[in-house]
Backbone as CSV, one residue per row, in Angstrom:
resi,resn,N_x,N_y,N_z,CA_x,CA_y,CA_z,C_x,C_y,C_z
1,MET,12.608,-69.702,45.809,11.627,-69.621,44.717,10.763,-68.521,44.994
2,LEU,10.580,-67.558,44.097,9.701,-66.454,44.182,8.837,-66.348,42.932
3,PHE,7.998,-65.456,43.159,6.757,-65.156,41.911,6.918,-64.125,41.487
4,HIS,6.756,-63.768,40.162,6.762,-62.313,39.386,5.486,-62.329,38.755
5,GLY,4.224,-61.458,39.005,3.359,-61.174,38.452,3.588,-60.227,37.177
6,THR,3.083,-60.235,35.961,3.404,-59.420,34.853,2.109,-59.699,33.854
7,GLY,2.476,-58.577,32.833,1.260,-58.713,31.736,1.754,-59.029,30.567
8,HIS,0.669,-59.441,29.552,0.976,-60.128,28.332,2.238,-59.610,27.399
9,LYS,2.268,-58.255,27.692,3.071,-57.575,26.889,4.667,-57.994,27.203
10,ASN,4.715,-58.513,28.263,6.349,-58.758,28.694,6.533,-60.352,28.569
11,LEU,5.828,-61.178,28.128,5.944,-62.546,27.849,7.125,-62.783,27.001
12,ASN,6.925,-62.383,25.656,7.839,-62.608,24.934,9.472,-62.272,25.420
13,GLY,9.597,-61.366,26.297,11.059,-61.101,26.726,11.288,-61.839,27.693
14,ILE,10.219,-62.415,28.429,10.752,-63.627,29.449,10.681,-64.618,29.097
15,ILE,10.062,-65.260,28.128,10.103,-66.501,27.618,11.388,-66.669,26.594
16,TYR,11.700,-65.947,25.623,12.550,-66.082,24.678,13.951,-65.555,25.109
17,GLU,14.116,-64.268,26.137,15.297,-63.809,26.065,15.466,-64.096,27.614
18,ASN,14.600,-64.650,28.585,14.878,-64.941,30.024,15.060,-63.417,30.701
19,LYS,14.193,-62.363,30.263,14.545,-61.038,30.534,13.460,-60.333,31.210
20,ILE,13.563,-60.478,32.591,12.430,-59.630,33.377,12.919,-58.378,33.747
21,ASN,12.311,-57.272,33.077,12.815,-56.148,33.551,12.416,-55.422,34.810
22,PRO,13.135,-54.637,35.355,13.172,-53.991,36.594,11.849,-52.866,36.294
23,GLY,11.264,-52.804,37.536,10.051,-52.084,37.985,10.429,-50.432,37.769
24,TYR,9.572,-49.802,36.946,10.113,-48.246,36.801,9.910,-47.534,37.888
25,ARG,8.917,-47.939,39.104,8.836,-47.141,40.087,9.288,-47.124,41.170
26,ASN,10.122,-48.422,41.521,10.856,-48.744,42.719,10.453,-48.558,43.833
27,ALA,9.273,-48.847,44.273,8.585,-48.398,45.537,9.283,-48.565,46.422
28,TYR,10.309,-49.415,46.734,10.750,-49.716,48.212,12.467,-49.523,48.010
29,GLY,12.779,-48.679,47.040,14.289,-48.270,46.804,14.393,-47.155,48.185
30,GLY,15.717,-47.223,48.851,15.872,-46.489,49.499,15.430,-47.217,51.070
31,TYR,14.467,-48.205,51.242,14.403,-48.808,52.359,15.437,-49.963,52.942
32,LYS,15.279,-50.130,54.102,16.264,-51.106,54.688,16.103,-52.006,54.390
33,CYS,16.753,-53.114,54.166,16.677,-54.744,53.706,16.645,-55.459,55.051
34,ARG,15.597,-56.223,55.155,15.452,-56.970,56.454,16.476,-58.193,56.295
35,ILE,16.875,-58.545,55.273,17.714,-59.955,55.132,19.231,-59.295,55.453
36,THR,19.606,-58.338,54.689,21.158,-58.177,54.817,21.524,-56.837,55.550
37,GLY,20.384,-55.991,55.919,20.818,-54.717,56.681,21.038,-53.653,55.970
38,THR,21.311,-53.944,54.544,21.656,-52.746,53.886,20.698,-52.168,53.116
39,ILE,20.933,-51.115,52.358,19.725,-50.038,51.877,19.765,-50.761,50.472
40,ILE,18.247,-50.940,50.247,17.742,-51.326,48.650,18.123,-49.884,47.838
41,LYS,18.593,-50.544,46.715,18.977,-49.485,45.763,17.976,-48.679,45.232
42,GLU,18.272,-47.370,45.138,17.216,-46.460,44.792,17.259,-46.150,43.134
43,GLY,16.122,-45.429,42.477,16.199,-45.003,41.353,15.287,-45.746,40.488
44,ALA,14.737,-45.357,39.219,13.840,-45.843,38.317,14.676,-46.962,37.551
45,ASN,13.731,-48.276,37.536,14.146,-49.117,36.603,15.786,-49.751,37.387
46,VAL,15.670,-50.085,38.452,17.006,-50.690,39.147,16.672,-52.021,39.803
47,ASN,15.399,-52.054,40.206,15.165,-53.435,41.150,14.027,-54.028,40.260
48,THR,14.159,-55.383,39.944,13.205,-56.335,39.765,12.105,-56.858,40.975
49,TYR,10.956,-56.898,41.030,10.191,-57.180,42.315,9.578,-58.495,42.233
50,LEU,9.605,-59.006,43.177,9.025,-60.584,43.338,8.221,-60.745,44.730
51,ALA,7.741,-61.917,44.793,6.922,-62.024,45.958,7.320,-63.462,46.663
52,ASP,7.256,-63.925,47.889,7.000,-65.246,48.071,5.819,-65.797,47.987
53,ASP,4.832,-65.139,47.866,3.386,-65.848,47.569,2.510,-65.579,46.527
54,VAL,2.309,-66.323,45.758,1.753,-66.215,44.714,0.587,-65.322,44.619
55,LEU,-0.172,-65.416,45.612,-1.317,-64.238,45.719,-0.930,-62.960,45.966
56,VAL,0.323,-62.636,46.633,0.795,-61.119,46.525,1.099,-61.113,45.205
57,ALA,1.981,-61.767,44.129,2.159,-61.434,42.838,1.282,-61.219,41.772
58,GLU,0.131,-62.117,42.373,-0.995,-61.955,41.221,-1.511,-60.532,40.754
59,PRO,-1.883,-59.958,41.699,-2.304,-58.598,41.490,-1.564,-57.617,40.468
60,TYR,-0.373,-58.024,40.347,0.599,-57.411,39.412,0.499,-57.950,38.314
61,SER,-0.172,-59.071,37.984,-0.258,-59.668,36.668,-1.427,-58.744,36.092
62,ILE,-1.372,-58.352,34.681,-2.537,-57.971,33.861,-3.221,-58.922,33.287
63,ASP,-4.527,-58.701,33.354,-5.333,-59.760,32.618,-5.143,-59.912,31.311
64,LEU,-4.904,-61.086,31.002,-4.945,-61.363,29.447,-5.823,-61.728,28.938
65,ASN,-6.731,-61.044,27.925,-8.117,-61.195,27.338,-7.843,-62.537,26.032
66,LYS,-8.692,-63.406,26.146,-8.354,-64.663,25.294,-9.793,-64.993,24.475
67,VAL,-10.054,-66.202,24.165,-11.049,-66.631,23.146,-12.421,-66.094,24.178
68,ASP,-13.331,-65.946,23.591,-14.893,-65.868,24.316,-14.635,-64.832,25.706
69,LYS,-13.612,-63.875,25.609,-13.717,-63.071,26.583,-13.287,-63.461,27.700
70,VAL,-12.628,-64.433,27.784,-12.189,-65.232,29.450,-11.102,-64.482,29.586
71,SER,-10.591,-64.002,30.427,-9.539,-63.285,31.169,-8.330,-64.208,32.064
72,TYR,-6.931,-64.011,31.967,-6.192,-64.949,32.574,-5.205,-63.946,33.388
73,SER,-4.706,-64.404,34.549,-3.721,-63.645,35.005,-2.477,-64.552,34.959
74,LEU,-1.259,-63.942,34.753,-0.083,-64.642,34.398,0.922,-64.335,35.513
75,VAL,1.445,-65.339,36.170,2.699,-65.458,37.080,3.700,-66.415,36.766
76,PHE,4.968,-65.766,36.730,6.113,-66.706,36.690,6.592,-67.076,38.235
77,GLN,7.059,-68.182,38.199,7.486,-68.996,39.407,9.156,-69.091,38.928
78,CYS,9.867,-68.478,39.840,11.009,-68.051,39.571,12.218,-68.696,40.345
79,ARG,13.118,-69.039,40.069,14.521,-69.509,40.819,15.248,-67.971,40.816
80,VAL,15.689,-67.747,42.211,16.478,-66.572,42.446,17.650,-66.789,43.374
81,ASN,18.629,-66.133,42.834,20.205,-66.277,43.567,19.676,-65.628,44.983
82,PRO,19.609,-66.608,46.291,19.452,-66.345,47.697,20.455,-65.162,48.132
83,ASN,21.772,-64.940,47.352,22.719,-64.067,47.909,22.420,-62.863,47.169
84,LYS,21.467,-62.508,46.366,21.297,-61.234,45.624,19.922,-60.910,45.913
85,VAL,19.143,-61.535,46.701,17.807,-61.006,47.077,17.778,-60.117,48.283
86,LYS,17.159,-58.959,48.264,16.993,-57.937,49.191,15.292,-57.962,49.717
87,SER,14.782,-57.747,50.736,13.259,-57.557,51.228,13.246,-56.221,51.930
88,PRO,12.540,-55.359,51.844,12.173,-54.098,52.495,11.898,-54.813,54.182
89,LYS,12.476,-54.155,54.990,12.050,-54.366,56.353,10.517,-54.229,56.912
90,ASP,9.878,-53.409,56.280,8.476,-53.274,56.697,7.460,-54.117,55.743
91,LYS,8.087,-54.490,54.597,7.076,-55.408,53.665,7.958,-56.787,53.453
92,PRO,7.882,-57.503,54.377,8.384,-59.219,54.162,7.804,-59.890,53.192
93,ALA,6.707,-59.473,52.278,6.396,-60.479,51.368,6.912,-60.058,50.039
94,TYR,7.620,-58.769,50.007,8.080,-58.335,48.664,9.764,-58.685,48.813
95,TYR,10.145,-58.804,47.751,11.489,-59.230,47.359,12.307,-58.478,46.188
96,THR,13.442,-57.943,46.032,13.975,-57.392,44.983,15.285,-57.875,44.517
97,VAL,15.539,-57.721,43.263,16.644,-58.189,42.664,17.479,-57.123,41.732
98,GLU,18.497,-56.641,41.865,19.321,-55.688,41.155,19.409,-56.151,39.578
99,ASN,19.824,-57.350,39.504,20.681,-57.971,38.280,19.646,-59.083,38.031
100,PRO,18.485,-58.914,37.372,17.729,-60.057,36.892,18.303,-60.979,35.830
101,LEU,19.108,-60.509,34.935,19.632,-61.504,33.924,20.457,-62.323,34.442
102,ASP,21.054,-62.150,35.548,22.170,-63.057,36.190,21.329,-63.803,37.377
103,ASP,20.351,-63.037,37.899,20.049,-63.664,39.291,18.811,-64.137,39.282
104,ILE,17.967,-64.176,38.276,16.483,-64.662,38.340,16.192,-65.558,37.255
105,ARG,16.006,-66.717,37.277,15.710,-67.724,36.211,13.907,-67.945,36.299
106,PRO,13.399,-67.436,35.590,11.760,-67.874,35.386,11.805,-69.505,34.940
107,TYR,11.030,-70.245,35.351,11.078,-71.555,34.840,9.743,-72.158,34.727
108,ARG,8.456,-71.467,35.393,7.396,-72.073,35.176,6.157,-70.588,34.918
109,LEU,5.362,-70.896,34.178,4.263,-69.912,33.803,3.027,-70.439,34.316
110,LEU,2.575,-69.622,35.683,1.098,-69.973,36.003,0.216,-69.051,35.380
111,VAL,-0.858,-70.021,35.054,-1.889,-69.186,34.374,-3.344,-69.524,35.191
112,LYS,-4.092,-68.590,35.496,-5.333,-68.475,36.256,-6.301,-67.705,35.404
113,GLN,-7.726,-68.691,35.253,-8.678,-68.039,34.960,-9.007,-66.896,35.570
114,THR,-9.478,-65.659,35.328,-9.943,-64.887,36.495,-11.310,-64.357,36.153
115,ASN,-12.104,-64.999,35.229,-13.642,-64.435,35.078,-14.080,-65.765,34.154
116,ASN,-15.334,-65.631,34.005,-16.136,-66.596,33.106,-16.678,-66.056,31.998
């Protein structure tokens, strides 16, 4: 189980299409994986990022403004194929998956009020 922080613009794709898009920056592409010893795939839009701690994923969640100017952060709890997960050697809280449609199953949306 891993966590994926995201913004409200991605909700429909995740909820209705089970589609978590890869990150466009791919911050850890080219790093050595601490799990497999292989190199994490490089290039834009090739890896979806997750975390093993909801507090690590939460900052990547973009606040959703709702009624009465109350903001919420959104984090998906996901089941991930353990045979397809990589994690940068120097960043053990981060995980990547190359094929999110086949290897990530979002199954719970965690919502947290971030202001009053």
